[in-house]
TORMAR-532034 format. One record per residue (C-alpha): x, y, z; residue in one letter; residue number from 1. Coordinates in pm, whole numbers. Example, Ala and Ser with C-alpha at 12.3 -4.5 7.8 and 13.67 -1.06 7.14 Angstrom:
BEGIN
@c1 1230 | c2 -450 | c3 780 | r A | k 1
@c1 1367 | c2 -106 | c3 714 | r S | k 2
This chain:
BEGIN
@c1 -1545 | c2 300 | c3 286 | r M | k 1
@c1 -1554 | c2 107 | c3 607 | r T | k 2
@c1 -1355 | c2 138 | c3 925 | r S | k 3
@c1 -1149 | c2 -127 | c3 1084 | r I | k 4
@c1 -1304 | c2 -486 | c3 1057 | r D | k 5
@c1 -1572 | c2 -340 | c3 826 | r H | k 6
@c1 -1787 | c2 -294 | c3 1149 | r A | k 7
@c1 -2003 | c2 9 | c3 1211 | r S | k 8
@c1 -1949 | c2 168 | c3 1552 | r T | k 9
@c1 -2138 | c2 477 | c3 1678 | r P | k 10
@c1 -1825 | c2 631 | c3 1806 | r N | k 11
@c1 -1499 | c2 463 | c3 1696 | r A | k 12
@c1 -1264 | c2 711 | c3 1856 | r S | k 13
@c1 -1436 | c2 678 | c3 2189 | r A | k 14
@c1 -1437 | c2 303 | c3 2175 | r S | k 15
@c1 -1051 | c2 294 | c3 2175 | r L | k 16
@c1 -1028 | c2 379 | c3 2546 | r A | k 17
@c1 -1275 | c2 108 | c3 2632 | r Q | k 18
@c1 -1111 | c2 -199 | c3 2461 | r A | k 19
@c1 -1122 | c2 -498 | c3 2693 | r P | k 20
@c1 -804 | c2 -598 | c3 2874 | r E | k 21
@c1 -783 | c2 -950 | c3 2703 | r P | k 22
@c1 -699 | c2 -769 | c3 2371 | r A | k 23
@c1 -420 | c2 -583 | c3 2535 | r D | k 24
@c1 -292 | c2 -905 | c3 2685 | r A | k 25
@c1 -323 | c2 -1088 | c3 2350 | r L | k 26
@c1 -130 | c2 -824 | c3 2156 | r V | k 27
@c1 137 | c2 -794 | c3 2437 | r A | k 28
@c1 200 | c2 -1167 | c3 2436 | r A | k 29
@c1 237 | c2 -1198 | c3 2063 | r R | k 30
@c1 431 | c2 -871 | c3 2024 | r A | k 31
@c1 665 | c2 -1000 | c3 2289 | r T | k 32
@c1 719 | c2 -1325 | c3 2106 | r A | k 33
@c1 763 | c2 -1134 | c3 1785 | r A | k 34
@c1 1040 | c2 -924 | c3 1944 | r R | k 35
@c1 1224 | c2 -1236 | c3 2041 | r A | k 36
@c1 1182 | c2 -1367 | c3 1686 | r A | k 37
@c1 1301 | c2 -1030 | c3 1548 | r A | k 38
@c1 1628 | c2 -1055 | c3 1749 | r R | k 39
@c1 1693 | c2 -1389 | c3 1574 | r E | k 40
@c1 1601 | c2 -1261 | c3 1224 | r L | k 41
@c1 1840 | c2 -962 | c3 1270 | r A | k 42
@c1 2131 | c2 -1194 | c3 1294 | r A | k 43
@c1 2045 | c2 -1426 | c3 1003 | r L | k 44
@c1 2257 | c2 -1462 | c3 690 | r R | k 45
@c1 2100 | c2 -1350 | c3 366 | r R | k 46
@c1 2091 | c2 -1705 | c3 221 | r Q | k 47
@c1 1878 | c2 -1825 | c3 517 | r D | k 48
@c1 1629 | c2 -1561 | c3 473 | r K | k 49
@c1 1608 | c2 -1618 | c3 99 | r D | k 50
@c1 1570 | c2 -1996 | c3 141 | r A | k 51
@c1 1279 | c2 -1935 | c3 372 | r A | k 52
@c1 1114 | c2 -1703 | c3 115 | r L | k 53
@c1 1140 | c2 -1959 | c3 -152 | r L | k 54
@c1 1005 | c2 -2223 | c3 89 | r A | k 55
@c1 698 | c2 -2014 | c3 171 | r I | k 56
@c1 626 | c2 -1963 | c3 -202 | r G | k 57
@c1 654 | c2 -2334 | c3 -268 | r D | k 58
@c1 423 | c2 -2419 | c3 35 | r A | k 59
@c1 162 | c2 -2167 | c3 -88 | r L | k 60
@c1 137 | c2 -2333 | c3 -427 | r V | k 61
@c1 157 | c2 -2690 | c3 -294 | r A | k 62
@c1 -130 | c2 -2613 | c3 -51 | r Q | k 63
@c1 -328 | c2 -2391 | c3 -285 | r Q | k 64
@c1 -643 | c2 -2601 | c3 -276 | r E | k 65
@c1 -648 | c2 -2535 | c3 104 | r R | k 66
@c1 -608 | c2 -2168 | c3 50 | r V | k 67
@c1 -868 | c2 -2147 | c3 -216 | r L | k 68
@c1 -1118 | c2 -2337 | c3 -15 | r A | k 69
@c1 -1091 | c2 -2091 | c3 272 | r A | k 70
@c1 -1093 | c2 -1801 | c3 21 | r N | k 71
@c1 -1419 | c2 -1933 | c3 -123 | r A | k 72
@c1 -1578 | c2 -1920 | c3 234 | r Q | k 73
@c1 -1480 | c2 -1559 | c3 274 | r D | k 74
@c1 -1606 | c2 -1475 | c3 -78 | r L | k 75
@c1 -1939 | c2 -1647 | c3 -14 | r A | k 76
@c1 -1976 | c2 -1466 | c3 327 | r R | k 77
@c1 -1893 | c2 -1135 | c3 148 | r G | k 78
@c1 -2143 | c2 -1184 | c3 -118 | r E | k 79
@c1 -2412 | c2 -1271 | c3 137 | r A | k 80
@c1 -2328 | c2 -959 | c3 319 | r N | k 81
@c1 -2360 | c2 -739 | c3 9 | r G | k 82
@c1 -1985 | c2 -659 | c3 -15 | r T | k 83
@c1 -1915 | c2 -445 | c3 -328 | r S | k 84
@c1 -1766 | c2 -601 | c3 -644 | r A | k 85
@c1 -1445 | c2 -401 | c3 -595 | r S | k 86
@c1 -1390 | c2 -532 | c3 -244 | r M | k 87
@c1 -1467 | c2 -886 | c3 -356 | r L | k 88
@c1 -1204 | c2 -839 | c3 -625 | r D | k 89
@c1 -951 | c2 -733 | c3 -356 | r R | k 90
@c1 -1052 | c2 -1044 | c3 -156 | r L | k 91
@c1 -1044 | c2 -1304 | c3 -439 | r R | k 92
@c1 -745 | c2 -1543 | c3 -486 | r L | k 93
@c1 -699 | c2 -1775 | c3 -781 | r S | k 94
@c1 -432 | c2 -2021 | c3 -878 | r P | k 95
@c1 -281 | c2 -1745 | c3 -1098 | r E | k 96
@c1 -279 | c2 -1496 | c3 -811 | r R | k 97
@c1 -119 | c2 -1758 | c3 -581 | r I | k 98
@c1 151 | c2 -1824 | c3 -839 | r E | k 99
@c1 190 | c2 -1447 | c3 -852 | r G | k 100
@c1 258 | c2 -1447 | c3 -478 | r L | k 101
@c1 522 | c2 -1720 | c3 -524 | r R | k 102
@c1 684 | c2 -1507 | c3 -800 | r S | k 103
@c1 687 | c2 -1197 | c3 -576 | r A | k 104
@c1 854 | c2 -1399 | c3 -304 | r L | k 105
@c1 1129 | c2 -1521 | c3 -542 | r A | k 106
@c1 1180 | c2 -1177 | c3 -659 | r E | k 107
@c1 1232 | c2 -1061 | c3 -295 | r L | k 108
@c1 1485 | c2 -1340 | c3 -256 | r A | k 109
@c1 1675 | c2 -1223 | c3 -554 | r A | k 110
@c1 1709 | c2 -868 | c3 -423 | r L | k 111
@c1 2008 | c2 -741 | c3 -229 | r P | k 112
@c1 1981 | c2 -759 | c3 154 | r D | k 113
@c1 1951 | c2 -416 | c3 290 | r P | k 114
@c1 2068 | c2 -519 | c3 639 | r I | k 115
@c1 2425 | c2 -396 | c3 694 | r G | k 116
@c1 2426 | c2 -171 | c3 397 | r E | k 117
@c1 2664 | c2 120 | c3 450 | r L | k 118
@c1 2467 | c2 442 | c3 417 | r V | k 119
@c1 2757 | c2 669 | c3 488 | r R | k 120
@c1 3095 | c2 670 | c3 673 | r G | k 121
@c1 3407 | c2 876 | c3 745 | r Q | k 122
@c1 3707 | c2 885 | c3 962 | r T | k 123
@c1 3717 | c2 1192 | c3 1185 | r L | k 124
@c1 4023 | c2 1421 | c3 1228 | r P | k 125
@c1 4079 | c2 1253 | c3 1585 | r N | k 126
@c1 4094 | c2 913 | c3 1421 | r G | k 127
@c1 3739 | c2 784 | c3 1509 | r L | k 128
@c1 3599 | c2 566 | c3 1245 | r R | k 129
@c1 3222 | c2 618 | c3 1179 | r L | k 130
@c1 2976 | c2 401 | c3 982 | r R | k 131
@c1 2604 | c2 441 | c3 954 | r Q | k 132
@c1 2446 | c2 108 | c3 849 | r V | k 133
@c1 2096 | c2 -27 | c3 795 | r R | k 134
@c1 1935 | c2 -243 | c3 1067 | r V | k 135
@c1 1586 | c2 -381 | c3 1096 | r P | k 136
@c1 1311 | c2 -174 | c3 1273 | r L | k 137
@c1 1216 | c2 -474 | c3 1495 | r G | k 138
@c1 841 | c2 -541 | c3 1509 | r V | k 139
@c1 606 | c2 -410 | c3 1237 | r V | k 140
@c1 230 | c2 -404 | c3 1285 | r G | k 141
@c1 -3 | c2 -394 | c3 991 | r V | k 142
@c1 -371 | c2 -332 | c3 998 | r I | k 143
@c1 -546 | c2 -393 | c3 667 | r Y | k 144
@c1 -869 | c2 -473 | c3 497 | r E | k 145
@c1 -979 | c2 -751 | c3 250 | r A | k 146
@c1 -656 | c2 -805 | c3 84 | r R | k 147
@c1 -511 | c2 -1164 | c3 157 | r P | k 148
@c1 -222 | c2 -1106 | c3 -86 | r N | k 149
@c1 -110 | c2 -828 | c3 162 | r V | k 150
@c1 -55 | c2 -1111 | c3 414 | r T | k 151
@c1 198 | c2 -1279 | c3 199 | r V | k 152
@c1 355 | c2 -962 | c3 64 | r D | k 153
@c1 416 | c2 -806 | c3 413 | r I | k 154
@c1 544 | c2 -1137 | c3 556 | r A | k 155
@c1 793 | c2 -1167 | c3 277 | r G | k 156
@c1 921 | c2 -805 | c3 302 | r I | k 157
@c1 942 | c2 -826 | c3 678 | r A | k 158
@c1 1134 | c2 -1147 | c3 668 | r L | k 159
@c1 1389 | c2 -1019 | c3 408 | r K | k 160
@c1 1448 | c2 -692 | c3 594 | r S | k 161
@c1 1500 | c2 -882 | c3 936 | r G | k 162
@c1 1174 | c2 -771 | c3 1093 | r N | k 163
@c1 897 | c2 -966 | c3 1266 | r A | k 164
@c1 534 | c2 -876 | c3 1184 | r V | k 165
@c1 206 | c2 -860 | c3 1365 | r L | k 166
@c1 -93 | c2 -879 | c3 1132 | r L | k 167
@c1 -454 | c2 -764 | c3 1175 | r R | k 168
@c1 -631 | c2 -854 | c3 851 | r G | k 169
@c1 -996 | c2 -795 | c3 920 | r G | k 170
@c1 -1302 | c2 -1019 | c3 927 | r S | k 171
@c1 -1367 | c2 -1011 | c3 551 | r A | k 172
@c1 -1061 | c2 -1229 | c3 483 | r A | k 173
@c1 -1041 | c2 -1414 | c3 816 | r Q | k 174
@c1 -1053 | c2 -1762 | c3 691 | r D | k 175
@c1 -804 | c2 -1702 | c3 413 | r T | k 176
@c1 -563 | c2 -1516 | c3 632 | r N | k 177
@c1 -582 | c2 -1790 | c3 895 | r H | k 178
@c1 -472 | c2 -2049 | c3 640 | r V | k 179
@c1 -209 | c2 -1830 | c3 488 | r L | k 180
@c1 -47 | c2 -1746 | c3 820 | r V | k 181
@c1 -38 | c2 -2102 | c3 921 | r E | k 182
@c1 131 | c2 -2206 | c3 594 | r I | k 183
@c1 386 | c2 -1926 | c3 643 | r I | k 184
@c1 469 | c2 -2010 | c3 1003 | r R | k 185
@c1 500 | c2 -2381 | c3 912 | r D | k 186
@c1 737 | c2 -2300 | c3 632 | r A | k 187
@c1 942 | c2 -2075 | c3 855 | r L | k 188
@c1 974 | c2 -2351 | c3 1111 | r E | k 189
@c1 1070 | c2 -2607 | c3 849 | r A | k 190
@c1 1336 | c2 -2367 | c3 728 | r S | k 191
@c1 1485 | c2 -2328 | c3 1075 | r G | k 192
@c1 1359 | c2 -1979 | c3 1136 | r L | k 193
@c1 1136 | c2 -1865 | c3 1431 | r P | k 194
@c1 771 | c2 -1923 | c3 1345 | r R | k 195
@c1 670 | c2 -1625 | c3 1563 | r D | k 196
@c1 829 | c2 -1398 | c3 1318 | r A | k 197
@c1 490 | c2 -1401 | c3 1146 | r V | k 198
@c1 176 | c2 -1367 | c3 1368 | r Q | k 199
@c1 -180 | c2 -1260 | c3 1343 | r T | k 200
@c1 -413 | c2 -1115 | c3 1606 | r V | k 201
@c1 -716 | c2 -1167 | c3 1397 | r D | k 202
@c1 -865 | c2 -1391 | c3 1667 | r D | k 203
@c1 -879 | c2 -1084 | c3 1896 | r G | k 204
@c1 -1124 | c2 -902 | c3 1661 | r G | k 205
@c1 -1154 | c2 -527 | c3 1647 | r R | k 206
@c1 -1021 | c2 -477 | c3 2008 | r P | k 207
@c1 -688 | c2 -634 | c3 1907 | r A | k 208
@c1 -657 | c2 -383 | c3 1627 | r A | k 209
@c1 -711 | c2 -106 | c3 1878 | r Q | k 210
@c1 -470 | c2 -265 | c3 2124 | r A | k 211
@c1 -210 | c2 -261 | c3 1854 | r M | k 212
@c1 -237 | c2 115 | c3 1840 | r M | k 213
@c1 -154 | c2 129 | c3 2222 | r R | k 214
@c1 134 | c2 -117 | c3 2199 | r A | k 215
@c1 413 | c2 139 | c3 2259 | r V | k 216
@c1 752 | c2 -36 | c3 2312 | r G | k 217
@c1 616 | c2 -354 | c3 2167 | r L | k 218
@c1 540 | c2 -260 | c3 1818 | r I | k 219
@c1 798 | c2 -24 | c3 1640 | r D | k 220
@c1 591 | c2 90 | c3 1344 | r L | k 221
@c1 225 | c2 61 | c3 1262 | r L | k 222
@c1 102 | c2 59 | c3 898 | r V | k 223
@c1 -264 | c2 92 | c3 804 | r P | k 224
@c1 -373 | c2 -28 | c3 465 | r R | k 225
@c1 -727 | c2 17 | c3 346 | r G | k 226
@c1 -992 | c2 285 | c3 295 | r G | k 227
@c1 -1005 | c2 638 | c3 427 | r H | k 228
@c1 -1197 | c2 546 | c3 755 | r S | k 229
@c1 -951 | c2 268 | c3 852 | r L | k 230
@c1 -634 | c2 485 | c3 770 | r I | k 231
@c1 -769 | c2 797 | c3 950 | r Q | k 232
@c1 -881 | c2 598 | c3 1264 | r E | k 233
@c1 -526 | c2 454 | c3 1300 | r V | k 234
@c1 -358 | c2 794 | c3 1236 | r V | k 235
@c1 -579 | c2 970 | c3 1478 | r R | k 236
@c1 -558 | c2 722 | c3 1758 | r N | k 237
@c1 -240 | c2 540 | c3 1746 | r S | k 238
@c1 27 | c2 590 | c3 2012 | r R | k 239
@c1 267 | c2 385 | c3 1806 | r V | k 240
@c1 452 | c2 562 | c3 1523 | r P | k 241
@c1 230 | c2 532 | c3 1200 | r V | k 242
@c1 308 | c2 555 | c3 838 | r V | k 243
@c1 6 | c2 679 | c3 645 | r Q | k 244
@c1 -59 | c2 481 | c3 331 | r T | k 245
@c1 -278 | c2 415 | c3 41 | r G | k 246
@c1 -540 | c2 684 | c3 20 | r E | k 247
@c1 -537 | c2 748 | c3 -351 | r G | k 248
@c1 -738 | c2 1036 | c3 -502 | r N | k 249
@c1 -529 | c2 1004 | c3 -820 | r V | k 250
@c1 -536 | c2 1250 | c3 -1097 | r H | k 251
@c1 -474 | c2 1202 | c3 -1479 | r L | k 252
@c1 -423 | c2 1521 | c3 -1662 | r Y | k 253
@c1 -452 | c2 1555 | c3 -2049 | r L | k 254
@c1 -259 | c2 1863 | c3 -2161 | r H | k 255
@c1 -347 | c2 2055 | c3 -2478 | r A | k 256
@c1 -119 | c2 1853 | c3 -2692 | r D | k 257
@c1 -204 | c2 1511 | c3 -2547 | r A | k 258
@c1 -186 | c2 1255 | c3 -2834 | r P | k 259
@c1 -522 | c2 1082 | c3 -2894 | r L | k 260
@c1 -444 | c2 719 | c3 -2885 | r Q | k 261
@c1 -182 | c2 746 | c3 -2611 | r R | k 262
@c1 -437 | c2 931 | c3 -2403 | r S | k 263
@c1 -707 | c2 663 | c3 -2452 | r V | k 264
@c1 -466 | c2 383 | c3 -2375 | r D | k 265
@c1 -342 | c2 540 | c3 -2058 | r I | k 266
@c1 -671 | c2 654 | c3 -1937 | r A | k 267
@c1 -830 | c2 308 | c3 -1994 | r L | k 268
@c1 -544 | c2 142 | c3 -1811 | r N | k 269
@c1 -531 | c2 389 | c3 -1523 | r A | k 270
@c1 -905 | c2 356 | c3 -1454 | r K | k 271
@c1 -1031 | c2 21 | c3 -1590 | r V | k 272
@c1 -749 | c2 -241 | c3 -1544 | r Q | k 273
@c1 -812 | c2 -269 | c3 -1171 | r R | k 274
@c1 -1044 | c2 11 | c3 -1038 | r P | k 275
@c1 -1040 | c2 -122 | c3 -675 | r S | k 276
@c1 -673 | c2 -39 | c3 -607 | r V | k 277
@c1 -517 | c2 288 | c3 -461 | r C | k 278
@c1 -327 | c2 364 | c3 -782 | r N | k 279
@c1 -621 | c2 372 | c3 -1004 | r A | k 280
@c1 -708 | c2 711 | c3 -1145 | r A | k 281
@c1 -1008 | c2 882 | c3 -988 | r E | k 282
@c1 -1025 | c2 1229 | c3 -1150 | r T | k 283
@c1 -965 | c2 1316 | c3 -1524 | r L | k 284
@c1 -847 | c2 1666 | c3 -1587 | r L | k 285
@c1 -860 | c2 1782 | c3 -1954 | r I | k 286
@c1 -728 | c2 2101 | c3 -2111 | r H | k 287
@c1 -998 | c2 2294 | c3 -2298 | r A | k 288
@c1 -782 | c2 2290 | c3 -2614 | r D | k 289
@c1 -770 | c2 1902 | c3 -2623 | r A | k 290
@c1 -1135 | c2 1867 | c3 -2728 | r A | k 291
@c1 -1084 | c2 1593 | c3 -2993 | r E | k 292
@c1 -865 | c2 1389 | c3 -2763 | r T | k 293
@c1 -1088 | c2 1439 | c3 -2472 | r S | k 294
@c1 -1392 | c2 1326 | c3 -2666 | r R | k 295
@c1 -1224 | c2 999 | c3 -2768 | r A | k 296
@c1 -1114 | c2 937 | c3 -2409 | r V | k 297
@c1 -1454 | c2 999 | c3 -2260 | r L | k 298
@c1 -1616 | c2 774 | c3 -2519 | r Q | k 299
@c1 -1366 | c2 497 | c3 -2455 | r A | k 300
@c1 -1416 | c2 518 | c3 -2072 | r L | k 301
@c1 -1803 | c2 510 | c3 -2110 | r T | k 302
@c1 -1779 | c2 216 | c3 -2353 | r A | k 303
@c1 -1556 | c2 32 | c3 -2073 | r A | k 304
@c1 -1836 | c2 74 | c3 -1823 | r G | k 305
@c1 -1704 | c2 377 | c3 -1635 | r V | k 306
@c1 -1966 | c2 608 | c3 -1480 | r R | k 307
@c1 -1842 | c2 956 | c3 -1532 | r L | k 308
@c1 -1922 | c2 1244 | c3 -1308 | r H | k 309
@c1 -1852 | c2 1550 | c3 -1526 | r A | k 310
@c1 -1864 | c2 1927 | c3 -1498 | r D | k 311
@c1 -2075 | c2 2130 | c3 -1748 | r E | k 312
@c1 -1784 | c2 2185 | c3 -1998 | r R | k 313
@c1 -1680 | c2 1819 | c3 -1996 | r A | k 314
@c1 -2035 | c2 1701 | c3 -2043 | r A | k 315
@c1 -2077 | c2 1943 | c3 -2338 | r A | k 316
@c1 -1785 | c2 1767 | c3 -2520 | r L | k 317
@c1 -1988 | c2 1448 | c3 -2552 | r V | k 318
@c1 -2362 | c2 1554 | c3 -2518 | r P | k 319
@c1 -2473 | c2 1221 | c3 -2658 | r E | k 320
@c1 -2335 | c2 1038 | c3 -2357 | r L | k 321
@c1 -2547 | c2 1242 | c3 -2109 | r R | k 322
@c1 -2288 | c2 1229 | c3 -1832 | r L | k 323
@c1 -2378 | c2 1274 | c3 -1467 | r E | k 324
@c1 -2331 | c2 1622 | c3 -1324 | r P | k 325
@c1 -2024 | c2 1636 | c3 -1093 | r A | k 326
@c1 -2055 | c2 1777 | c3 -739 | r T | k 327
@c1 -1794 | c2 1922 | c3 -511 | r E | k 328
@c1 -1781 | c2 1593 | c3 -325 | r E | k 329
@c1 -1677 | c2 1418 | c3 -645 | r D | k 330
@c1 -1345 | c2 1601 | c3 -675 | r W | k 331
@c1 -1256 | c2 1458 | c3 -330 | r A | k 332
@c1 -1383 | c2 1109 | c3 -380 | r T | k 333
@c1 -1167 | c2 794 | c3 -405 | r E | k 334
@c1 -1424 | c2 574 | c3 -577 | r Y | k 335
@c1 -1234 | c2 245 | c3 -581 | r G | k 336
@c1 -1477 | c2 151 | c3 -858 | r D | k 337
@c1 -1564 | c2 209 | c3 -1219 | r L | k 338
@c1 -1644 | c2 570 | c3 -1153 | r Q | k 339
@c1 -1450 | c2 881 | c3 -1237 | r M | k 340
@c1 -1475 | c2 1254 | c3 -1195 | r A | k 341
@c1 -1411 | c2 1474 | c3 -1506 | r V | k 342
@c1 -1309 | c2 1848 | c3 -1495 | r H | k 343
@c1 -1211 | c2 2084 | c3 -1781 | r V | k 344
@c1 -931 | c2 2341 | c3 -1719 | r V | k 345
@c1 -800 | c2 2621 | c3 -1919 | r D | k 346
@c1 -429 | c2 2594 | c3 -1840 | r S | k 347
@c1 -161 | c2 2368 | c3 -1681 | r L | k 348
@c1 -139 | c2 2595 | c3 -1362 | r P | k 349
@c1 -522 | c2 2554 | c3 -1322 | r E | k 350
@c1 -483 | c2 2184 | c3 -1334 | r A | k 351
@c1 -206 | c2 2199 | c3 -1077 | r L | k 352
@c1 -424 | c2 2407 | c3 -847 | r E | k 353
@c1 -708 | c2 2153 | c3 -874 | r H | k 354
@c1 -472 | c2 1871 | c3 -780 | r I | k 355
@c1 -326 | c2 2065 | c3 -487 | r R | k 356
@c1 -683 | c2 2125 | c3 -364 | r S | k 357
@c1 -799 | c2 1767 | c3 -372 | r Y | k 358
@c1 -492 | c2 1530 | c3 -398 | r S | k 359
@c1 -414 | c2 1282 | c3 -123 | r T | k 360
@c1 -48 | c2 1292 | c3 -228 | r G | k 361
@c1 -38 | c2 951 | c3 -391 | r H | k 362
@c1 10 | c2 963 | c3 -768 | r T | k 363
@c1 -56 | c2 1226 | c3 -1039 | r E | k 364
@c1 -3 | c2 1181 | c3 -1416 | r A | k 365
@c1 34 | c2 1406 | c3 -1718 | r I | k 366
@c1 5 | c2 1320 | c3 -2085 | r I | k 367
@c1 191 | c2 1564 | c3 -2301 | r T | k 368
@c1 476 | c2 1585 | c3 -2563 | r D | k 369
@c1 590 | c2 1914 | c3 -2431 | r S | k 370
@c1 913 | c2 1882 | c3 -2218 | r I | k 371
@c1 845 | c2 2226 | c3 -2064 | r A | k 372
@c1 500 | c2 2120 | c3 -1957 | r S | k 373
@c1 635 | c2 1795 | c3 -1821 | r Q | k 374
@c1 884 | c2 1989 | c3 -1602 | r Q | k 375
@c1 627 | c2 2236 | c3 -1491 | r E | k 376
@c1 403 | c2 1948 | c3 -1387 | r F | k 377
@c1 683 | c2 1774 | c3 -1197 | r I | k 378
@c1 769 | c2 2100 | c3 -1016 | r R | k 379
@c1 404 | c2 2171 | c3 -932 | r G | k 380
@c1 298 | c2 1836 | c3 -796 | r V | k 381
@c1 363 | c2 1743 | c3 -435 | r D | k 382
@c1 280 | c2 1379 | c3 -447 | r S | k 383
@c1 477 | c2 1059 | c3 -381 | r A | k 384
@c1 478 | c2 957 | c3 -743 | r A | k 385
@c1 456 | c2 1166 | c3 -1060 | r V | k 386
@c1 392 | c2 985 | c3 -1391 | r M | k 387
@c1 485 | c2 1134 | c3 -1741 | r I | k 388
@c1 301 | c2 978 | c3 -2036 | r N | k 389
@c1 244 | c2 656 | c3 -1826 | r A | k 390
@c1 -30 | c2 490 | c3 -1640 | r S | k 391
@c1 -84 | c2 573 | c3 -1273 | r T | k 392
@c1 -107 | c2 188 | c3 -1219 | r R | k 393
@c1 272 | c2 164 | c3 -1212 | r F | k 394
@c1 299 | c2 322 | c3 -859 | r T | k 395
@c1 359 | c2 -24 | c3 -709 | r D | k 396
@c1 632 | c2 -190 | c3 -520 | r G | k 397
@c1 650 | c2 -483 | c3 -765 | r G | k 398
@c1 641 | c2 -248 | c3 -1076 | r E | k 399
@c1 926 | c2 -39 | c3 -922 | r F | k 400
@c1 1153 | c2 -340 | c3 -880 | r G | k 401
@c1 1106 | c2 -355 | c3 -498 | r L | k 402
@c1 966 | c2 -712 | c3 -509 | r G | k 403
@c1 648 | c2 -608 | c3 -318 | r A | k 404
@c1 538 | c2 -337 | c3 -86 | r E | k 405
@c1 422 | c2 -293 | c3 266 | r V | k 406
@c1 216 | c2 0 | c3 138 | r G | k 407
@c1 242 | c2 318 | c3 -49 | r I | k 408
@c1 326 | c2 602 | c3 193 | r S | k 409
@c1 162 | c2 929 | c3 117 | r T | k 410
@c1 341 | c2 1116 | c3 391 | r Q | k 411
@c1 702 | c2 1248 | c3 388 | r K | k 412
@c1 867 | c2 1084 | c3 686 | r M | k 413
@c1 1015 | c2 834 | c3 731 | r H | k 414
@c1 921 | c2 682 | c3 394 | r A | k 415
@c1 740 | c2 813 | c3 84 | r R | k 416
@c1 593 | c2 619 | c3 -207 | r G | k 417
@c1 605 | c2 237 | c3 -234 | r P | k 418
@c1 758 | c2 98 | c3 92 | r M | k 419
@c1 1001 | c2 -193 | c3 9 | r G | k 420
@c1 1293 | c2 -348 | c3 196 | r L | k 421
@c1 1491 | c2 -24 | c3 275 | r S | k 422
@c1 1173 | c2 148 | c3 419 | r E | k 423
@c1 1152 | c2 -127 | c3 675 | r L | k 424
@c1 1486 | c2 -49 | c3 809 | r T | k 425
@c1 1632 | c2 224 | c3 1039 | r T | k 426
@c1 2004 | c2 300 | c3 1083 | r T | k 427
@c1 2266 | c2 251 | c3 1349 | r Q | k 428
@c1 2587 | c2 445 | c3 1403 | r W | k 429
@c1 2894 | c2 228 | c3 1468 | r I | k 430
@c1 3188 | c2 422 | c3 1603 | r V | k 431
@c1 3538 | c2 252 | c3 1626 | r E | k 432
@c1 3819 | c2 401 | c3 1826 | r G | k 433
@c1 4160 | c2 314 | c3 1973 | r D | k 434
@c1 4104 | c2 418 | c3 2337 | r G | k 435
@c1 3959 | c2 753 | c3 2242 | r H | k 436
@c1 3827 | c2 974 | c3 2524 | r V | k 437
@c1 3660 | c2 1299 | c3 2493 | r R | k 438
@c1 3845 | c2 1605 | c3 2627 | r S | k 439
């Protein structure tokens, strides 16, 4: 995986302290404008925000030829630079994907507005009336790789939750993101909303991403989305609060009683449907007593083009396939491609121990008809999402009914799992009295 901006630097951590002053000035100016826009957004009525979301979706479809032309430039540059097929898939837009973005924005518009939602409240014995309500975070910064759809998803969620957003999308998608942000800002202005609610610092390059990490008091929350290098660079070096997202060394476990066809269907969907995303399965754990089912699954994955890295016992199940020997490194690898590690275990506790040793805390799945085994798996897994007889691909804001997501948090505070509207809010206490004074 690459670090921020897909650039190779001898010492990324050391470079943070040497970012040129213009990048700090650029980020400060735009974050300050974003804070002013956020104050306006926080006071908007729901219908105004929803109308803007629908207007953005319509504008994207109306101007899709412009978007696709810019996207073609990014794709051509990526192919010339030898970008992997999985990364190109993340980068690629199409009329169908643009229509999908409009649908996601419409779904967001249909969701309840989290702002002002009562979290809890009470009247104290002294008569003070307390309410804890949801309010916007303010300015959210997002640093992400070659995913232009993220530009739209995040802008939409930020708008609906009353936040302004500062985006750094990386050079791989620079032409696409430039056009998308222009369209979004124009649609906001046409809807009577502040265009500075959505801004990019892509023109500041890598130093601007580093400046975002230092923008204490200007950016309220920083969210990195991408590969291991990008996420860890932000987590290690940011002075702004960070939500760690997206690293997905995801496990799929076939228990001893795993039904054959269900196992084949789920394994293929979890690995093959879109292998480049963080909720794709990366390691297949199989119980030693599920030999027949395991053989069928391994044969189906191989036929689908998946390169399997198997331990000796797994390879012995299908000797005709001559699977590649797995190494210790394979158990900890998020491939993001048509590759998968395969390990045989003798028990459910052994499977759980393997998951605890190598999981990134994203999603784990079990296939079994045993209620007792399902419950043991749920109790034993410490990840943001646990799937029972379902594909890991469902760990997604849209699939969870959140409309979209800013990212999938793999930490425990302040959000965990897909981050939708509520996860971009904080709370405020409102205390009402009648001349109360404290004795």
